N, C-alpha and C positions, 0 to 999 in steps of 0.2 A: 434438440440437444439440451440435456438435463442440468439445471443449475448445481454447482458445487456447493457443498456446505462443508463447513469447518468447525472444529470443536471448540466450543469456548472457555476450556480449560487449557488445553495443551495446543490449539490450532493445527492440529493434523486433520487430514481430509476425512469426514464421515463416509462409511460405507453402508449399504443398504444391508439389514439383513432380514430374512424371513424367520419370524418366532410364533411360538404359540399365542404371543400378545398382538401380534399383526406384523406389520412391517416397520421395522426399526431404524434409525440411523445410529450407528454404533462406531465407538472410537477404541483404537488399542489400548487408551489409558483407561478404558472402563466405563466412560460417560456414553449415555445412552438416551435417546429421544426418540419420539414418534415422528414418521415420516409425514411431512405435510406436503401435498401437492399443490403447487402454485400455478397449474397450468393454466395460460392465458393471461397470466397476472405480471406485470413487470415490477410491481411493488416489492420490495424485500420484506420477508417475514419478520417480525420482531427479535427472534433470535439471530437474523444476518446482520441486523443494524448495527449490532455492538461491533462485530468484526468489521464492519466497514468504517466505523469511526476510529477504531485504534490506530493510533501512529506511534512511531519510533522517535523520541527526542533524545539527545544529549546533551546534557546538562555539566558545566564545569562548576567548581566548588562556589560560584558566585550566581549560581543558577542563570547563565548565560547561555543561550546556544551556539556551541560551535560549529562552524562549518569549515570544510577543507578548502585550501587556497591552491590557486594554481596559477603560473605564468602566463598570462593571456592579455594582449593590448585591449585597452578600453576603447571603444569606437568614439566615447565622448571626449575624453580627457587625455587619452594615449598613456596613461599608466599601466604598468606592467604586471598587476597583480589583481586578482577578483577570487571572490568566494563564488562556490557553485555546488551544484547538485543535479542529478539527472532523474529524468522521471519518464515513463513509458506513455507517450501520449497518442501513438499510431498504433496499427496492429503489430502484434508480437513480431512478425516477420521483418519489421522495420528497426532501423536503430532507434536508442532512445534519445529525447531533447534533451540538451544540456542548458540549464539556466544560469547565468552568471549575474554577480553584482561587484561592481567595482568598490574596493576597499578605501579608495581616495574620495570619489565624488558621488557614490552610493547608485551610479547609474545602472540599469538592469537591462539586459538584453538575453536573447536565446540563440542557439544554434541547432539546426535539425540535423 
């Protein structure tokens, strides 16, 4: 199975296109790059590393990361509120893992 590559400008999936210049990876925004095969290599290519590092962070006016909160009982102190986020930690056909942090005692736990 081939690795998917994404445009560094707009994050859309690049598609292979055969041209007079050779095989290129092109995006609908106009970005083009030479197709590099990494057969047998598990290491990301330099242009893939930037998209792996990119994260989304939401900041308020004081540059403090805001996390959503939910009503859930902390297993340590029994407080009823915790911040949470979800992340896909297993295969795509499994539900995501939910990570919690108690707003009172800072205890962290997860639910699968």
